[in-house]
C-alpha positions in Angstrom: 12.3 9.0 -93.4 11.1 11.7 -95.7 10.9 10.8 -99.4 9.3 11.7 -102.6 9.2 15.4 -101.6 9.3 17.3 -104.9 11.5 20.3 -105.2 10.4 23.5 -106.8 6.7 23.4 -105.8 7.0 23.8 -102.1 5.7 27.0 -100.6 9.0 28.2 -99.3 11.9 30.0 -101.1 13.8 33.0 -99.9 13.3 35.2 -102.9 9.8 36.0 -104.0 8.9 38.1 -107.1 8.4 41.8 -106.5 5.0 43.2 -107.6 3.5 46.6 -107.4 1.2 45.5 -104.7 1.6 48.4 -102.3 0.8 52.0 -103.3 4.0 54.0 -102.9 2.2 57.2 -102.3 0.7 56.1 -99.0 2.7 56.8 -95.8 4.4 54.0 -93.9 2.1 53.0 -91.1 3.0 53.7 -87.5 4.4 50.9 -85.3 1.0 50.5 -83.7 -0.6 50.1 -87.1 2.1 47.6 -88.2 1.4 45.5 -85.1 -2.4 45.7 -85.7 -2.0 44.8 -89.3 0.1 41.7 -88.5 -2.6 40.7 -85.9 -5.7 41.5 -87.9 -5.0 42.1 -91.7 -2.7 39.5 -93.1 -2.2 40.5 -96.7 -3.2 37.6 -99.2 -0.6 35.8 -101.2 -2.3 36.9 -104.5 -4.4 40.0 -105.0 -6.9 39.9 -107.8 -7.1 43.4 -109.3 -10.6 44.8 -109.0 -11.6 42.3 -106.3 -11.9 43.1 -102.6 -8.9 42.0 -100.5 -9.5 39.0 -98.4 -7.6 39.8 -95.2 -7.2 37.2 -92.4 -6.7 37.5 -88.6 -3.6 36.0 -87.3 -5.4 34.4 -84.3 -7.8 32.7 -86.7 -5.0 31.3 -88.8 -3.1 30.1 -85.8 -6.3 28.3 -84.6 -6.9 26.7 -88.0 -3.2 25.7 -88.5 -2.7 24.6 -84.8 0.1 27.0 -84.2 0.2 27.9 -80.5 2.9 30.5 -80.5 4.5 33.1 -82.8 7.1 35.7 -82.0 8.1 38.6 -84.3 10.9 41.2 -84.4 11.0 44.0 -87.0 14.1 45.9 -88.2 13.6 49.5 -89.4 16.2 52.1 -90.1 19.1 50.2 -88.6 17.5 49.2 -85.3 14.9 46.9 -83.8 11.7 48.9 -84.3 9.4 46.5 -82.4 9.0 43.0 -81.1 5.8 41.2 -80.1 4.6 37.7 -79.1 1.3 36.2 -80.2 -0.4 33.2 -78.7 0.8 31.0 -75.8 3.9 29.1 -75.0 2.1 25.8 -74.4 -1.4 24.5 -73.8 -2.6 26.2 -70.7 0.6 28.2 -70.4 1.6 31.9 -70.4 1.6 34.2 -73.4 4.5 34.3 -75.8 6.7 37.4 -75.1 9.6 38.9 -77.1 11.9 37.0 -74.6 10.3 33.6 -75.2 12.9 31.1 -76.6 12.5 29.0 -79.7 14.7 26.5 -81.5 16.0 28.2 -84.6 16.7 25.1 -86.7 18.9 25.9 -89.7 19.2 29.6 -88.8 21.9 28.1 -86.6 24.1 27.8 -89.7 24.7 31.5 -90.5 25.4 32.2 -86.8 28.0 29.4 -87.0 29.4 30.8 -90.2 29.9 34.2 -88.6 32.2 32.6 -85.9 34.2 30.8 -88.7 34.8 34.2 -90.4 35.7 35.7 -87.0 38.4 33.0 -86.7 39.5 33.6 -90.3 39.9 37.3 -89.4 42.1 36.4 -86.4 44.3 34.2 -88.6 43.3 30.9 -87.0 41.5 29.6 -90.1 41.7 30.0 -93.8 38.6 29.6 -96.0 40.4 27.8 -98.8 42.7 25.5 -96.9 42.1 21.7 -96.7 39.6 21.2 -93.9 41.4 18.0 -92.9 44.5 20.1 -92.0 42.4 21.5 -89.1 40.5 18.4 -88.1 42.1 16.2 -85.4 39.4 14.2 -83.6 38.0 13.0 -86.9 39.0 13.3 -90.5 37.0 13.5 -93.7 37.4 10.0 -95.1 39.5 10.0 -98.3 38.0 8.8 -101.6 38.3 9.4 -105.3 36.4 12.7 -104.9 38.5 14.2 -102.1 41.7 13.0 -103.8 40.8 15.1 -106.8 39.8 18.1 -104.7 40.2 18.7 -101.0 37.2 20.0 -99.0 37.5 23.6 -97.7 35.6 25.7 -95.2 34.3 27.9 -98.0 32.7 24.9 -99.6 31.3 23.5 -96.3 29.7 26.9 -95.4 28.2 27.3 -98.9 26.9 23.7 -99.3 29.2 23.1 -102.2 31.6 20.5 -100.6 29.7 17.5 -102.0 28.9 16.3 -98.4 25.9 14.1 -97.6 23.1 14.3 -95.0 20.6 17.0 -95.6 19.3 17.5 -92.0 18.8 15.9 -88.6 15.7 14.8 -86.7 17.1 15.4 -83.3 16.6 13.2 -80.2 13.7 12.9 -77.9 14.3 14.1 -74.4 16.0 11.3 -72.4 17.3 9.4 -75.4 21.0 8.6 -75.5 23.0 11.3 -77.3 25.8 10.6 -79.7 29.1 12.3 -79.7 30.1 14.4 -82.7 32.3 11.6 -84.1 29.4 9.2 -83.8 27.2 11.6 -85.7 29.9 12.0 -88.3 30.3 8.2 -88.7 26.6 7.4 -88.4 27.3 5.1 -85.4 24.7 4.3 -82.7 23.2 6.1 -80.9 23.3 8.5 -83.9 20.0 8.4 -85.8 21.4 9.8 -89.1 23.5 8.3 -91.8 27.3 8.7 -92.0 28.5 12.1 -93.3 30.6 11.5 -96.3 31.7 13.2 -99.6 30.0 11.6 -102.5 30.7 14.2 -105.3 33.6 16.3 -106.2 33.9 19.3 -103.9 33.2 22.7 -105.4 31.4 21.4 -108.5 27.7 21.6 -107.4 25.4 23.0 -104.7 23.6 20.6 -102.4 22.2 21.6 -99.0 24.0 19.6 -96.3 23.6 19.9 -92.6 26.3 17.3 -92.5 28.8 19.8 -93.7 28.1 22.0 -90.8 28.7 19.1 -88.4 32.1 18.8 -89.9 32.6 22.5 -89.3 31.5 22.1 -85.6 34.1 19.3 -85.1 36.7 21.5 -86.8 36.0 24.5 -84.6 36.3 22.4 -81.4 39.5 20.8 -82.6 41.1 24.2 -83.6 40.1 26.1 -80.4 40.0 23.3 -77.8 36.7 24.8 -76.5 33.2 23.3 -76.6 31.2 24.6 -79.5 28.5 26.2 -77.2 31.2 28.2 -75.3 33.0 29.2 -78.4 29.8 30.5 -80.0 28.9 32.4 -76.7 32.3 34.1 -76.4 32.8 34.8 -80.1 29.3 35.8 -81.4 26.4 35.7 -78.9 27.9 37.8 -76.2 29.7 40.4 -78.4 26.4 41.0 -80.4 24.3 41.3 -77.2 22.4 38.1 -78.0 21.7 37.6 -74.3 18.7 35.3 -74.8 20.5 32.9 -77.0 22.6 29.7 -76.4 23.9 26.7 -78.4 23.8 24.5 -75.3 22.1 21.2 -76.0 20.1 20.1 -74.1 18.8 23.4 -73.0 19.8 24.1 -69.3 17.0 23.7 -66.8 17.3 27.3 -65.8 16.0 28.4 -69.2 13.2 25.9 -69.7 10.5 28.1 -68.2 11.1 30.7 -70.9 10.6 28.2 -73.8 7.7 27.9 -76.3 7.1 24.2 -76.4 6.9 22.5 -79.9 3.8 21.0 -81.5 2.9 18.8 -84.4 0.8 20.1 -87.3 -2.3 18.6 -85.8 -1.8 20.5 -82.6 -0.6 17.6 -80.5 2.6 18.2 -78.4 5.9 16.8 -79.5 6.5 13.9 -77.1 9.0 14.8 -74.4 9.1 18.4 -75.5 11.9 20.0 -77.6 14.2 17.6 -79.3 17.9 17.7 -78.5 20.4 18.5 -81.3 24.0 17.5 -80.7 24.4 18.8 -84.2 24.5 22.3 -82.7 26.1 24.1 -85.6 23.4 22.9 -88.0 20.3 23.0 -85.8 21.0 23.7 -82.1 20.6 27.4 -81.5 18.0 28.5 -78.9 17.2 32.2 -79.4 14.5 34.9 -79.9 13.5 37.0 -82.9 15.1 40.0 -81.3 18.4 38.3 -80.8 18.4 37.1 -84.5 17.6 40.7 -85.5 20.7 41.8 -83.6 22.6 39.2 -85.5 21.3 40.4 -88.9 22.0 44.0 -88.0 25.5 43.1 -87.1 26.0 41.8 -90.6 24.7 45.0 -92.1 27.0 47.1 -89.8 30.0 44.9 -90.7 29.2 45.5 -94.4 29.5 49.2 -93.9 32.4 49.2 -91.4 30.3 50.4 -88.5 30.9 49.6 -84.8 29.7 46.6 -82.9 30.6 44.1 -85.6 32.8 41.0 -85.3 34.2 40.8 -88.9 35.7 43.2 -91.4 33.7 44.7 -94.3 35.5 42.5 -96.8 34.6 39.3 -94.9 31.1 40.5 -94.4 30.8 41.1 -98.2 32.2 37.5 -98.7 29.5 36.2 -96.4 26.7 37.7 -98.4 28.1 37.0 -101.9 26.6 34.0 -103.6 28.9 31.1 -104.2 26.3 28.9 -106.0 22.5 28.8 -106.1 22.0 32.2 -104.4 23.8 30.9 -101.3 26.8 32.6 -99.7 28.6 31.6 -96.6 25.9 30.4 -94.3 23.3 32.8 -95.7 20.8 32.6 -98.6 21.2 35.6 -100.8 17.9 37.3 -101.9 16.6 40.5 -103.4 15.8 40.7 -107.1 15.9 44.5 -107.2 18.6 47.2 -106.5 18.3 46.3 -102.8 20.1 43.0 -102.0 19.0 41.1 -98.9 20.0 38.0 -97.0 18.3 35.5 -94.8 17.6 31.9 -93.8 14.8 29.6 -92.9 14.9 27.2 -90.0 13.0 24.0 -89.1 13.5 21.8 -86.0 11.0 19.3 -84.7 7.9 21.5 -83.9 9.6 24.8 -84.7 9.6 26.7 -88.0 11.2 30.2 -88.4 12.3 32.7 -91.0 14.8 35.6 -91.0 15.2 38.3 -93.7 17.3 41.5 -93.7 18.3 43.9 -96.3 22.0 44.6 -96.7 21.6 48.3 -95.9 20.0 47.4 -92.5 17.0 49.6 -93.1 14.4 46.8 -93.2 14.1 43.2 -92.0 12.1 40.8 -89.9 12.4 37.6 -87.9 9.4 35.3 -87.3 9.6 32.2 -85.1 6.8 29.7 -84.6 6.3 26.7 -82.3 4.6 24.3 -84.7 5.2 22.1 -87.7 3.7 24.0 -90.6 4.3 27.4 -88.9 6.4 28.5 -91.9 3.3 29.4 -93.9 2.1 31.8 -91.1 5.6 33.2 -90.8 5.7 34.0 -94.4 2.3 35.6 -94.1 3.6 37.9 -91.4 6.6 38.8 -93.6 4.3 39.5 -96.6 2.2 41.8 -94.5 5.2 43.7 -93.3 6.6 44.0 -96.8 3.3 45.4 -97.9 3.1 47.9 -95.0 6.8 49.0 -95.1 7.1 49.2 -98.9 9.8 46.5 -99.3 10.7 45.7 -102.9 10.4 41.9 -102.2 8.0 39.5 -100.6 5.0 41.5 -101.8 1.7 39.8 -102.9 1.3 39.1 -106.6 -1.2 41.4 -108.3 -3.1 39.7 -111.2 -6.0 40.6 -113.5 -8.6 37.9 -114.0 -11.5 37.3 -116.5 -14.6 35.2 -116.4 -14.0 31.5 -116.6 -14.5 30.0 -120.0 -15.7 26.5 -119.1 -15.1 25.0 -122.5 -11.6 26.3 -122.6 -10.8 24.9 -119.2 -12.4 21.6 -120.0 -10.2 21.3 -123.0 -7.0 21.4 -120.9 -8.3 19.7 -117.8 -6.7 16.4 -116.7 -3.5 15.1 -115.3 -0.1 16.3 -116.4 3.2 14.4 -115.9 5.9 16.8 -115.0 9.5 16.5 -116.1 10.5 15.3 -112.6 7.9 12.6 -112.6 5.3 14.4 -110.4 1.7 14.7 -111.5 -0.3 18.0 -111.5 -4.1 17.7 -111.9 -6.8 20.1 -113.0 -10.6 19.8 -112.9 -13.7 21.8 -112.9 -16.7 21.6 -110.5 -19.5 23.7 -111.9 -18.3 27.4 -112.2 -15.2 26.6 -110.1 -11.8 25.2 -111.3 -9.1 23.6 -109.2 -5.4 22.6 -109.4 -3.5 20.3 -107.1 0.3 20.8 -107.2 2.5 18.1 -105.8 2.8 18.1 -102.0 0.1 20.9 -101.7 -3.6 21.1 -101.1 -6.0 21.6 -103.9 -6.4 25.3 -104.8 -9.1 27.1 -106.7 -7.8 28.8 -109.8 -9.1 31.8 -111.6 -8.8 32.5 -115.4 -6.4 35.2 -116.6 -7.2 34.1 -120.1 -8.4 30.9 -121.8 -4.9 29.5 -121.4 -3.5 31.0 -118.2 -4.8 30.6 -114.7 -3.8 31.8 -111.2 -4.3 30.4 -107.7 -4.8 32.8 -104.8 -3.9 30.8 -101.7 -0.5 30.0 -103.1 1.6 32.1 -105.5 1.2 29.9 -108.6 0.3 30.5 -112.2 -0.3 27.8 -114.8 -0.1 28.2 -118.6 -1.4 25.7 -121.1 -0.2 25.3 -124.7 -1.6 23.2 -127.5 0.7 20.3 -128.5 2.3 20.4 -131.9 1.9 17.7 -134.6 -1.0 16.1 -132.8 0.8 15.8 -129.4 -1.0 16.3 -126.2 -1.2 19.8 -124.6 1.6 21.0 -122.4 1.7 22.8 -119.1 4.1 25.3 -117.5 3.7 25.9 -113.7 5.2 29.2 -112.5 5.7 29.1 -108.7 8.0 31.6 -106.9 11.1 31.8 -109.2 10.8 28.4 -110.8 9.3 27.0 -114.1 8.1 23.4 -114.2 7.0 21.7 -117.4 4.7 18.8 -118.1 2.5 17.1 -120.7 -1.1 15.9 -120.5 -1.5 12.2 -119.8 -4.0 10.3 -122.1 -7.5 10.1 -120.6 -7.3 6.6 -119.3 -3.9 7.2 -117.7 -4.8 10.6 -116.3 -8.3 10.0 -115.0 -7.2 8.1 -111.9 -5.0 11.0 -110.8 -7.8 13.5 -111.2 -10.2 11.3 -109.2 -7.6 10.8 -106.5 -7.0 14.6 -106.2 -10.8 15.2 -105.8 -11.1 12.4 -103.3 -8.0 13.6 -101.3 -9.5 17.1 -101.1 -12.7 15.7 -99.8 -10.9 13.4 -97.3 -8.9 16.5 -96.1 -12.1 18.5 -95.6 -13.8 15.7 -93.7 -10.5 14.3 -92.1 -11.2 10.7 -93.3 -8.3 8.3 -93.8 -7.7 6.4 -97.0 -9.0 2.9 -96.1 -5.8 1.4 -97.5 -3.3 3.5 -95.7 -3.3 1.7 -92.3 -2.4 -1.6 -93.8 0.2 -0.1 -96.0 1.8 1.5 -92.9 1.9 -1.7 -91.0 3.4 -3.6 -94.0 6.0 -0.9 -94.4 7.0 -1.0 -90.7 7.2 -4.8 -90.7 9.3 -4.8 -93.8 11.7 -2.2 -92.6 12.2 -3.9 -89.2 13.0 -7.2 -90.9 15.2 -5.6 -93.6 12.9 -7.0 -96.3 10.3 -4.4 -97.3 7.9 -5.3 -100.1 9.2 -3.2 -102.9 6.4 -4.4 -105.2 4.0 -2.2 -103.2 6.0 0.9 -103.7 6.3 3.5 -106.5 9.7 3.8 -108.1 10.7 6.9 -106.1 10.0 5.1 -102.8 11.9 2.0 -103.9 15.0 4.1 -104.5 14.7 6.0 -101.2 14.0 2.9 -99.2 17.0 1.1 -100.6 19.2 4.1 -99.7 18.0 4.5 -96.1 17.1 0.9 -95.2 20.1 0.3 -92.8 19.3 3.4 -90.7 15.6 2.8 -90.8 15.9 -0.8 -89.7 18.2 0.2 -86.9 15.7 2.8 -85.7 12.8 0.4 -85.7 14.8 -2.4 -83.9 15.7 0.1 -81.2 12.0 0.9 -80.8 11.0 -2.7 -80.3 7.7 -4.4 -81.1 4.9 -2.5 -82.8 2.0 -2.0 -80.4 -0.5 0.1 -82.3 -1.1 2.5 -85.1 -3.6 5.4 -84.6 -4.9 7.7 -87.3 -4.3 11.4 -86.5 -5.3 13.5 -89.4 -5.2 14.0 -93.2 -2.6 16.5 -94.3 -3.4 19.3 -96.7 -1.4 17.4 -99.3 -3.8 14.4 -98.9 -1.4 12.2 -97.0 -2.6 10.2 -93.9 -0.8 10.9 -90.6 -0.6 8.2 -88.0 1.0 7.7 -84.6 2.9 4.3 -84.4 3.5 3.2 -80.9 6.2 0.7 -80.1 7.4 -1.0 -76.9 10.1 1.6 -76.5 8.8 4.8 -78.1 6.7 6.2 -80.9 6.9 7.5 -84.4 4.8 10.0 -86.4 4.2 8.3 -89.7 3.0 10.0 -92.9 1.6 7.8 -95.7 0.8 8.9 -99.2 -0.6 6.5 -101.8 -0.6 6.6 -105.6 -3.9 6.1 -107.4 -3.1 2.4 -107.7 -2.7 2.1 -103.9 1.1 1.8 -104.0 3.2 3.7 -101.5 4.2 7.0 -103.2 5.4 9.0 -100.2 6.3 8.3 -96.6 7.7 10.0 -93.5 8.8 8.4 -90.2 9.7 10.8 -87.5 10.5 10.1 -83.8 8.0 11.6 -81.4 
C-alpha cells in the first residue's frame, strides 16, 4: 500500500527548466573527461551565483544512499559514445559492467508501444479501433463509461483510457504467479486490484500500468505468440538489443549477469529480483546500452533512416503528446527548440531513467540497483547535460543575498497547501529551513526578503502578504509546477513546525518515533481482520484504506500470523521504516505520523 504521496513536489519529472548554467564558449569535454566528471564532479542541482560549486563524488553518494550499482550509457551524434558501470552487482560480488542486466520497470512501456506500432504498420492493428475487437482471452468489462466510448490502443498507450491500477509490486521469487487474466481480474494469486475502466476513455490523463497489461493480453491474442517471444522477434532482435529480454522470471542462464536489487537502507530485496508477469508494464530486463539503441532507433525512424522498425509518420505519432506531455509510451520533454523523449522506470529495488533528443545527437540512460537510486540517476543526467551543453536538465543558477532574519521570521510557520499537504519553514540562528511534503528538510537561502531557494532540491518559495487582514500566502515552484498555500494560525501551525524539526533530528540520528511501532501493529491487525481503526488515521489514509482494504486483507491473510516488527531506519521524509515478519513471509512497512500521532502515510511492500 502506498498512500498519501503528494503529487507535484516529488523530485522526479521528465522536463526540467533550462538555465544558462553551462558556459557555451567552453569546448565539450572529451569522453575521458565526461566519465571522470560523472565519477568525481556531480554538478549540484542549484548553483548559487558567486559561490563556489559544491561538487560530489559518485562513490560517496552511492555509499551514503546505499546504492550498490549504477550503469550509464551516453548518446552523442547519433551513436553510443560510451558506456560504463560503477559499483558492484551485489555485496561481495563483481563490478557492474556495461553488460550487467537491470530490471527497467516502466521503461518497458515504450518498448512495448514500439511493437504495437510495428503491428499497426503491418496492418494487424489499428490505433483507434475498439480494443475489445482484438481481445479474445479476456474482454474489457462493459460499463456506462465504455458504452459511451470504446477503449482504443491509442488511449491505452497514452494513459488516457480511464483504466485503473497505477503499478505493480511484482512477486517474490518462489511465490505463485498469476496468469494474465488473473492479473486483469485481480484474482488470486494476483496481488493487485482488478483492472477496470472507471472514467470515460479519452477524457483525461491518468498513469495506468493496468492499461499496458490489457495491451499485453491483446498482443498475445492477436499474434498467438507469447509476449516475450513477440517482443524479441519484433523489437529486441531487430534493434540489436542482444542483452535484453521480457522473459519473466529471468532464465537461469542470465542470472549471473544481473545487478541484484536493494532497499533504500542497503538491505537486499528478499529472494532477489521480483518477478513481473505484467511484462509489458514492468518486465523488461536490459542494459543502458540496449535502451540507448532503442532510443536511437526512434530518432532514426523519425528521420526515415535505416535500422528502424516503424515509419517516420508512426514515429512522429509516438513522440507527439496526446495529453499531459505523454505520447504513445513515451514522456515528451524539451522546453526549447530541441524536443526530447524519455521515461523513468521503477521496479522493486531498481530505479532507472532514459532521455534522448529527437535529433539523436544527445541522450543518456542510467540504471541503478536500489530504491532511491533515481536521485543519483538524475545527478548523472544533470552532470552530462552540463558537460555536453544540453538545453534541458541543467542546474538552476540563482543569485542570493544575506538572510534578513526579521523578514524570514515574519513568514515562518506552517502553510496548508491547496491539496491538503503542509509545508513548514523555520529558522535556526543564521540558517533557515523548509520541509516540503515527502522530502527531507532543506536549508534555504534568501534571494530577497520574500523569495528563497533550496540548493539540494530545485525548489523556490515566494511569500506574499495576505490581503484585508488575511494570513500570508506561499507559492512553491518546483520543476514545472506551482503549488499554493496559506499560513496556518500560530496554534494550528506550531505542531507541524515542531514535528518537522523533530523529524529532521530523528533522520540525522536514525531514531524511530516512539509511537510508530504501536501504530504499525494496530494497522496490521486491523487490515488482517478487515476492521482497521479509522479513528487513528488522517482523512487521506481513511480514504485510501477503504479503497484498498480487500486486497490488503487478502495479502495479510496469505502471510499468516505476525511474528515480529523490526525498526530499520528513518527515511529522509521522516517516516519510520520497519520489517514486519509473518509466518509465511515479510513486508517492508513505512509509517508516517501526523503531529497528533495519527497515521498520515503508510506503505506495505512484499519483501
